[in-house]
DOKOLKOL-303593 format. One record per atom (N, C-alpha, C): x, y, z; residue number from 1. Coordinates in Angstrom, 1 decimal. Atoms other than C-alpha are relative to their C-alpha. Layout:
<rs>
[[X; Y; Z]; NUM]
...
</rs>
This chain:
<rs>
[[-1.4; -0.3; 0.5]; 1]
[[97.9; 83.2; 112.0]; 1]
[[1.2; -0.5; 1.1]; 1]
[[-1.4; 0.9; -1.2]; 2]
[[100.2; 81.3; 115.1]; 2]
[[0.5; 0.2; -0.5]; 2]
[[-0.9; 0.2; 0.3]; 3]
[[102.2; 80.3; 112.7]; 3]
[[0.7; 1.4; -1.7]; 3]
[[-0.1; -1.1; 1.0]; 4]
[[102.1; 83.6; 110.5]; 4]
[[1.8; 1.2; 1.1]; 4]
[[-0.9; -1.6; -0.3]; 5]
[[105.8; 86.0; 111.3]; 5]
[[0.5; 0.4; -0.4]; 5]
[[0.0; -1.1; 1.3]; 6]
[[106.5; 89.1; 110.0]; 6]
[[1.6; 0.7; 0.4]; 6]
[[-1.1; 0.0; 0.1]; 7]
[[109.6; 90.2; 109.0]; 7]
[[0.5; 2.3; -0.5]; 7]
[[-0.1; -1.3; 0.4]; 8]
[[111.2; 94.3; 108.5]; 8]
[[1.1; -0.1; -0.1]; 8]
[[-1.5; -0.7; 0.6]; 9]
[[113.7; 95.8; 106.6]; 9]
[[-0.3; 1.3; 0.0]; 9]
[[0.6; -2.1; 0.7]; 10]
[[113.3; 100.1; 106.8]; 10]
[[1.5; -0.1; -0.5]; 10]
[[-0.8; 0.1; 1.4]; 11]
[[115.8; 101.1; 103.9]; 11]
[[-0.1; 1.7; -0.4]; 11]
[[0.3; -1.5; 0.6]; 12]
[[116.4; 104.7; 102.4]; 12]
[[0.0; -0.1; -1.4]; 12]
[[0.2; -0.1; 1.3]; 13]
[[115.1; 104.9; 99.5]; 13]
[[-1.4; -0.6; -0.4]; 13]
[[1.1; 0.1; 0.5]; 14]
[[111.9; 104.1; 97.6]; 14]
[[0.8; -1.6; -0.8]; 14]
[[-0.3; -0.4; 0.8]; 15]
[[114.2; 102.6; 95.0]; 15]
[[0.4; -1.7; 0.5]; 15]
[[0.2; 1.4; -1.0]; 16]
[[115.6; 100.2; 97.2]; 16]
[[-0.9; -0.2; 0.8]; 16]
[[1.5; 0.8; -0.3]; 17]
[[113.0; 99.1; 99.5]; 17]
[[-0.5; -0.3; -1.0]; 17]
[[1.4; 1.2; 0.8]; 18]
[[110.9; 97.4; 96.3]; 18]
[[2.0; -0.7; -0.3]; 18]
[[-0.8; 1.3; 0.4]; 19]
[[114.7; 95.7; 95.4]; 19]
[[0.6; -0.4; 1.1]; 19]
[[-0.2; 0.6; -0.9]; 20]
[[114.8; 94.8; 98.7]; 20]
[[-1.4; -1.6; 0.2]; 20]
[[1.0; 0.8; 0.3]; 21]
[[111.5; 93.4; 98.3]; 21]
[[0.0; -1.3; -0.8]; 21]
[[-0.6; 0.7; 0.9]; 22]
[[112.3; 91.5; 95.8]; 22]
[[0.6; -0.6; -0.3]; 22]
[[-0.9; 0.7; -0.3]; 23]
[[115.1; 90.0; 96.4]; 23]
[[-0.9; -1.2; 0.9]; 23]
[[0.4; 1.7; -0.8]; 24]
[[112.8; 88.2; 99.3]; 24]
[[-1.0; -0.4; -0.2]; 24]
[[1.2; 0.7; 0.7]; 25]
[[109.8; 87.6; 97.9]; 25]
[[0.7; -1.0; -1.1]; 25]
[[-1.0; 1.2; 1.0]; 26]
[[112.2; 85.4; 95.3]; 26]
[[0.7; -0.6; 0.5]; 26]
[[-0.8; 0.9; -0.7]; 27]
[[114.5; 84.3; 97.9]; 27]
[[-1.7; -1.4; 0.8]; 27]
[[1.1; 0.4; -0.9]; 28]
[[111.3; 82.4; 100.2]; 28]
[[-1.4; 0.6; -0.4]; 28]
[[1.3; -0.1; 0.9]; 29]
[[107.7; 81.8; 99.9]; 29]
[[-0.3; 1.2; 1.3]; 29]
[[0.9; -1.6; -0.8]; 30]
[[107.0; 85.8; 101.5]; 30]
[[-1.0; 0.2; -0.8]; 30]
[[0.4; -1.1; -0.3]; 31]
[[104.7; 88.1; 101.5]; 31]
[[-0.2; 1.6; 0.2]; 31]
[[-0.2; -1.8; -0.3]; 32]
[[104.2; 92.0; 101.5]; 32]
[[-0.6; 0.1; 0.6]; 32]
[[0.8; -0.1; -1.0]; 33]
[[102.0; 92.7; 104.4]; 33]
[[-0.3; 1.3; 0.2]; 33]
[[0.8; -2.0; -0.8]; 34]
[[102.3; 96.7; 104.5]; 34]
[[1.6; 0.6; -0.8]; 34]
[[-1.0; -1.1; -0.1]; 35]
[[104.9; 99.5; 103.7]; 35]
[[-0.4; 1.1; 0.6]; 35]
[[1.0; -1.2; -0.8]; 36]
[[104.8; 102.6; 105.5]; 36]
[[1.8; 1.1; -0.8]; 36]
[[-1.3; -1.3; 0.4]; 37]
[[107.5; 105.7; 103.9]; 37]
[[-0.4; 1.4; 1.2]; 37]
[[0.2; -0.9; -0.8]; 38]
[[108.1; 108.1; 105.9]; 38]
[[1.2; 1.0; -0.4]; 38]
[[-1.0; -1.7; 0.9]; 39]
[[110.7; 112.1; 105.1]; 39]
[[-0.7; 0.2; -1.1]; 39]
[[-0.5; -0.2; 1.6]; 40]
[[108.9; 111.8; 101.6]; 40]
[[0.2; -1.3; -0.6]; 40]
[[-0.1; 1.2; 0.3]; 41]
[[109.5; 108.3; 101.0]; 41]
[[2.0; -0.4; 0.1]; 41]
[[-1.5; 0.3; -0.7]; 42]
[[114.0; 108.8; 102.3]; 42]
[[-0.4; -1.0; 0.8]; 42]
[[0.1; 1.0; -1.2]; 43]
[[112.9; 106.1; 104.6]; 43]
[[-1.2; -1.1; -0.4]; 43]
[[0.8; 0.5; -0.4]; 44]
[[110.9; 102.9; 104.1]; 44]
[[0.1; -0.7; 0.5]; 44]
[[-0.1; 1.4; -1.0]; 45]
[[109.7; 100.2; 106.2]; 45]
[[-1.5; -0.5; -1.0]; 45]
[[0.3; 0.8; 1.6]; 46]
[[109.3; 97.1; 103.5]; 46]
[[-0.7; -1.6; 1.8]; 46]
[[-0.1; 0.9; -0.1]; 47]
[[107.4; 94.2; 106.1]; 47]
[[-1.0; -1.1; -0.8]; 47]
[[1.1; 1.4; 0.3]; 48]
[[106.0; 90.6; 105.1]; 48]
[[-0.2; -0.8; 0.6]; 48]
[[0.5; 1.2; -0.9]; 49]
[[104.8; 87.5; 106.3]; 49]
[[0.0; -1.7; -0.7]; 49]
[[-0.8; 1.6; 1.0]; 50]
[[105.7; 83.8; 105.8]; 50]
[[-0.7; -0.2; 1.7]; 50]
[[-0.1; 1.2; -0.9]; 51]
[[106.2; 81.3; 108.3]; 51]
[[1.3; 0.1; 0.0]; 51]
[[-0.6; -0.8; -0.6]; 52]
[[109.3; 81.8; 110.7]; 52]
[[1.4; -0.4; -0.9]; 52]
[[-1.3; 0.2; 2.0]; 53]
[[112.5; 80.2; 108.2]; 53]
[[-0.1; 1.2; -1.0]; 53]
[[-0.4; -1.8; 0.9]; 54]
[[111.2; 82.0; 105.3]; 54]
[[0.5; 1.0; 0.1]; 54]
[[0.2; -1.5; -0.7]; 55]
[[110.7; 85.1; 107.1]; 55]
[[1.5; 0.7; 0.2]; 55]
[[-1.2; 0.2; -0.6]; 56]
[[114.1; 84.7; 108.5]; 56]
[[1.2; -0.1; -1.4]; 56]
[[-1.0; -0.2; 0.5]; 57]
[[115.8; 84.1; 105.8]; 57]
[[-0.1; 0.9; -1.5]; 57]
[[0.3; -1.7; 0.9]; 58]
[[113.9; 86.9; 103.4]; 58]
[[0.9; 1.4; 0.7]; 58]
[[-1.0; -1.3; -0.7]; 59]
[[115.5; 89.7; 105.4]; 59]
[[1.1; -0.3; 0.1]; 59]
[[-1.7; 0.9; -1.1]; 60]
[[119.0; 87.7; 106.1]; 60]
[[0.3; 0.3; -1.3]; 60]
[[-0.9; -0.7; 1.3]; 61]
[[119.3; 87.9; 102.0]; 61]
[[0.3; 1.0; -0.2]; 61]
[[0.3; -1.6; 0.3]; 62]
[[117.7; 91.1; 101.8]; 62]
[[1.5; 0.3; 0.5]; 62]
[[-1.2; -0.6; -0.3]; 63]
[[120.2; 92.4; 103.9]; 63]
[[1.1; 0.4; -0.8]; 63]
[[-1.4; -0.1; 0.4]; 64]
[[123.1; 91.1; 102.4]; 64]
[[0.3; 0.9; -1.8]; 64]
[[-0.1; 0.5; 1.5]; 65]
[[122.3; 90.7; 98.4]; 65]
[[-1.0; 1.9; -0.4]; 65]
[[1.0; -0.9; 0.4]; 66]
[[120.2; 95.0; 98.7]; 66]
[[0.4; 1.1; -1.1]; 66]
[[-1.0; -1.0; 0.3]; 67]
[[121.3; 97.7; 96.6]; 67]
[[1.0; 1.5; 1.5]; 67]
[[-0.7; -1.0; -1.4]; 68]
[[121.9; 99.6; 99.7]; 68]
[[-0.3; -0.9; 1.5]; 68]
[[0.0; 0.0; -1.3]; 69]
[[122.5; 99.0; 103.3]; 69]
[[-1.5; 0.1; 0.6]; 69]
[[0.9; -0.1; -0.9]; 70]
[[119.3; 98.3; 105.7]; 70]
[[0.2; 1.1; 1.4]; 70]
[[-0.6; -1.3; -1.5]; 71]
[[119.3; 101.4; 108.7]; 71]
[[-0.5; -1.2; 0.8]; 71]
[[1.1; 1.1; -0.9]; 72]
[[117.0; 98.3; 110.3]; 72]
[[-0.3; -1.1; -0.3]; 72]
[[0.6; 1.3; 0.4]; 73]
[[116.1; 94.7; 110.4]; 73]
[[-0.4; -0.7; 1.1]; 73]
[[0.7; 0.6; -1.9]; 74]
[[113.9; 92.5; 112.8]; 74]
[[-0.5; -1.7; -0.9]; 74]
[[0.8; 1.4; 0.2]; 75]
[[112.0; 88.6; 112.6]; 75]
[[-0.5; 0.3; 0.7]; 75]
[[1.4; 0.4; -1.5]; 76]
[[108.6; 88.5; 115.3]; 76]
[[-0.2; -1.9; -0.8]; 76]
[[0.5; 1.1; 0.2]; 77]
[[108.6; 85.0; 115.0]; 77]
[[-2.4; -0.1; 1.7]; 77]
[[1.2; -0.2; -0.4]; 78]
[[104.6; 84.5; 116.0]; 78]
[[-0.3; 1.4; 1.1]; 78]
[[0.5; -1.0; -0.4]; 79]
[[103.6; 87.7; 116.9]; 79]
[[-0.9; 0.3; 0.6]; 79]
[[1.4; 0.0; -1.5]; 80]
[[101.2; 89.4; 120.0]; 80]
[[-1.6; 0.3; -1.1]; 80]
[[1.2; -0.6; 1.1]; 81]
[[98.0; 90.2; 118.7]; 81]
[[-0.1; 1.4; -0.2]; 81]
[[-0.1; -1.7; 0.0]; 82]
[[98.7; 94.1; 119.5]; 82]
[[1.1; -0.3; -1.4]; 82]
[[-0.4; -0.1; 1.0]; 83]
[[101.4; 94.1; 116.7]; 83]
[[-1.0; -0.3; -1.2]; 83]
[[1.0; 0.1; 0.9]; 84]
[[98.9; 92.2; 114.4]; 84]
[[-0.5; 1.2; -0.4]; 84]
[[1.1; -0.9; 0.1]; 85]
[[96.7; 95.2; 115.0]; 85]
[[0.7; 1.7; -0.6]; 85]
[[-0.9; -1.0; 0.9]; 86]
[[99.3; 97.7; 114.3]; 86]
[[0.6; -0.3; -1.9]; 86]
[[-0.3; 0.6; 1.3]; 87]
[[100.0; 95.4; 110.8]; 87]
[[-0.7; 0.4; -0.6]; 87]
[[0.9; -0.1; 0.4]; 88]
[[97.3; 95.5; 110.2]; 88]
[[-1.0; 1.2; -0.5]; 88]
[[0.3; -1.5; 0.1]; 89]
[[96.2; 99.3; 110.7]; 89]
[[0.3; 0.4; -1.2]; 89]
[[-0.9; -0.8; 0.8]; 90]
[[99.1; 100.0; 108.7]; 90]
[[-0.2; -0.4; -2.1]; 90]
[[0.8; 0.5; 0.8]; 91]
[[98.0; 97.5; 105.6]; 91]
[[-1.5; 0.5; -0.5]; 91]
[[1.2; -1.0; 0.0]; 92]
[[94.5; 99.4; 105.5]; 92]
[[0.3; 0.8; -0.5]; 92]
[[0.0; -0.7; 0.7]; 93]
[[95.7; 102.5; 105.4]; 93]
[[0.5; -0.6; -2.0]; 93]
[[-0.8; 0.1; 1.4]; 94]
[[97.9; 101.5; 102.3]; 94]
[[-0.9; -0.7; -1.0]; 94]
[[0.3; 0.1; 1.2]; 95]
[[95.0; 99.7; 100.9]; 95]
[[-0.8; 0.9; -0.5]; 95]
[[1.1; -1.7; 0.8]; 96]
[[92.9; 102.5; 100.7]; 96]
[[0.3; 0.7; -1.1]; 96]
[[0.3; -0.5; 0.4]; 97]
[[94.6; 104.6; 99.7]; 97]
[[0.6; -0.2; -1.5]; 97]
[[-0.3; 1.2; 1.2]; 98]
[[95.7; 101.6; 96.5]; 98]
[[-1.7; 0.8; -0.3]; 98]
[[1.7; 0.1; 0.2]; 99]
[[91.5; 102.2; 96.3]; 99]
[[-0.1; 1.1; -1.1]; 99]
[[0.5; -1.8; -0.3]; 100]
[[91.3; 106.0; 96.6]; 100]
[[1.1; -0.1; -1.9]; 100]
[[-0.8; -1.0; 0.7]; 101]
[[94.3; 106.4; 93.8]; 101]
[[-0.9; -1.3; -1.7]; 101]
[[0.4; 1.0; 1.1]; 102]
[[92.3; 102.7; 91.5]; 102]
[[-1.0; 1.0; -0.4]; 102]
[[1.2; -1.3; 0.3]; 103]
[[89.1; 105.4; 91.8]; 103]
[[0.6; 0.1; -1.0]; 103]
[[-0.2; -0.9; 0.5]; 104]
[[90.7; 107.9; 90.7]; 104]
[[0.4; -0.1; -1.8]; 104]
[[-0.3; 0.6; 1.4]; 105]
[[92.6; 106.1; 87.6]; 105]
[[-1.4; -0.3; -0.6]; 105]
[[1.7; -0.4; 1.4]; 106]
[[88.9; 105.4; 86.1]; 106]
[[-1.2; 0.4; 0.3]; 106]
[[1.5; -1.1; 0.0]; 107]
[[87.0; 108.4; 86.9]; 107]
[[0.7; 0.7; -1.2]; 107]
[[-0.5; -0.2; 0.8]; 108]
[[89.9; 109.3; 84.5]; 108]
[[-0.4; -0.1; -1.5]; 108]
[[0.1; 0.9; 2.0]; 109]
[[89.6; 106.8; 81.9]; 109]
[[-1.4; 0.5; -0.6]; 109]
[[2.2; -0.4; 0.7]; 110]
[[85.3; 107.6; 81.6]; 110]
[[0.4; 1.5; -0.1]; 110]
[[0.1; -1.4; 0.2]; 111]
[[86.3; 111.6; 81.8]; 111]
[[0.4; 0.0; -1.7]; 111]
[[-0.7; -0.3; 1.8]; 112]
[[88.5; 111.1; 78.3]; 112]
[[-0.7; -0.8; -0.5]; 112]
</rs>
């Protein structure tokens, strides 16, 4: 992970966050690392990962072209291992929620 950089955009609203993520992924070779929703989804933080140039370009483009102006944005080149632990913890919570929802959907289908 020595080459990995992280990009952050905090934006108001889930729709604006999805729009910003779409812009970032289409701009350069980055991928979603995790996301966090606060205040019932009124404030969303998107975290992307990739090489420094791609992450920097993606964050700048999304900040400029998203349907709402971000509340905050940033890029961390070669993040410290403690920062990566924090992002991985967030990602694990995100993935476990997705797995739970998938299991619930499978149970619902089986019940029907």
